[in-house]
N, C-alpha and C positions, 0 to 999 in steps of 0.2 A: 380466887381470881386467877384467870389465865393470862398468858402473855398479851393476847389481843386486848383484853380488858385493861391491862396496865397501859398499853400504848394509847388506847382511847382515853383513858383517864388523864394521861399526860397532855394529850391534845386539848381536852376539855378544860383542864386547869390553865394551860397557856392561854387559850382563847378567853376564858373568864377574866383573867387578869388583863389581857390586852383590851378587852371591851371597857374595863374600868378606865384605862388610860385614854382610849379613843374618845369616849363620851365626856371626858373631863376637859377636852380641848374646846375652848369657846369658838363658836361659829366664826366670829370676826378674826380669829387667828388661823383659820384653816389654810390660808394662802401664805402664811409666814414660813420663811426658811432662813437658816442661819447664815447662808452665803449664796452667792450667785450660782454655784455649781451643785448645790444641794437640792434635794426634793422638798417641796412644800409639805406641810402637815397632811393636806388632802392627798397629795401624790404618794406619800409614804403609807397612808392608810389604804389607798387603792392597791399599792404594791404588795402590802402585807396580805390583804384578802385575796387578790388575784393570784398571788404566788401559790397559795394552797391549791387553787383550781389548776394552775399550770403544772405544778408538781404531780398532782393526781394523774394528769394526762401522761406525764413522763413515766410514772409507775406503770400505768396500764400498758403503755407502748414499749416498756422496758428500756427507754432511753430518750434522749433529747430529740431524736428524729421524729418522735410522735408529735412534736410541735410544728413541723414543717407545713402541714396542710390543715392545721387546726383552725376552726372558727372559734374565736375567743369572744365570749359575750361581754367581757369587761371592756373591750376596745371601743365599742360603740355606745357604751353607757356613760352619760354625763354624771359627774359627781354632784350630788345635790346636798345631802346632809350625811352626817356620820350614821345616824339611825337608818337612813335609806340605804346606805352602802352596806351596812351589816345585814339588813333584810334581804338585799339583792344577792349577797354571797351565801346566805343560809341554805338554799336548796343544793348548791354545789358542795357545801360543807357536809350536808347530810349524806350525799352520794359518796363523798370521800370516807366518812366514818363507816358507812355501810361496806365499802370496799375493804377497809381495814378488818372488819369483822369476818370477812370471807377468807382472809389469808391464813394459810396453814403454817405451822412451825417450820416445816420443811422449806416452804417458800421464803420465809423470813431469812433463813440461813443460806439458801442456795440460788434463789432468783437473783440475777445480776442486772443492775440498771447501768446502762452505758451513757455516761455523761463526759466521755473523753473529749468532746468538743469544748468543754470548759475545764478539763484537766483531771477528771476522776471517773472511776468505775467502782461502784459499791454494791453491796448486797441490799436487798429490799429492806431488811431490818435496819441497816445503817441509814438508808435513805429516809425512812420514817422518822428516825431521831433527828436527822438534819433538817427536815421540814419543820418540825416543832421548834428547833433551835433558830431557824430563819425568822419565824414569827417573834420569838423571844428577843432576838437581837434588835429587830426593828421597833418593838415595843420599848425597849431600852433607849433607842435613839429618840423616840418621841418623848420619853421622860426627860431626856437631856434637852431637847428642844424646849420643853415646858420650863425647865430650870432656867434656861437662857432667856426665855420670854418673861421670866419672873412671875409666872402664874402658879397657882396651887397645883400640886401633884397629888394624885390619889394614893391612898395606902393600898399597895398590892400585896403586901406580905402579911396576909391575915392567917 
């Protein structure tokens, strides 16, 4: 197994576990949020899936400036169901995974992604790990939402 395979495996494992959580949220609870300033469950799900698309664009463009003239397909899409949201994001995910497969070891270590607008500049390899972590954090937040709502949480540690 090479480095790219390991990175993809990590993304697939994170997504597999995220989907277990997303699909466990009852439809009638998708608009729930723990306080007025928080995202709803549906907004968090959108943020999690859209985030991967946006990060992919940042990687391709080597920094945040890639977002300045971007047409974001998630902005005009209405949230309908969790399954619909996952299906909508899938083609963008496949493009992202295809991109990861094309990255060389040299690029992982030497390509720099400039996100100085939000306080950091990192290598491409570092950014890929951050992207998976982003999804993991929000999945954890949704598990906490579910605990607070006192609804069953799926077993993700299989």
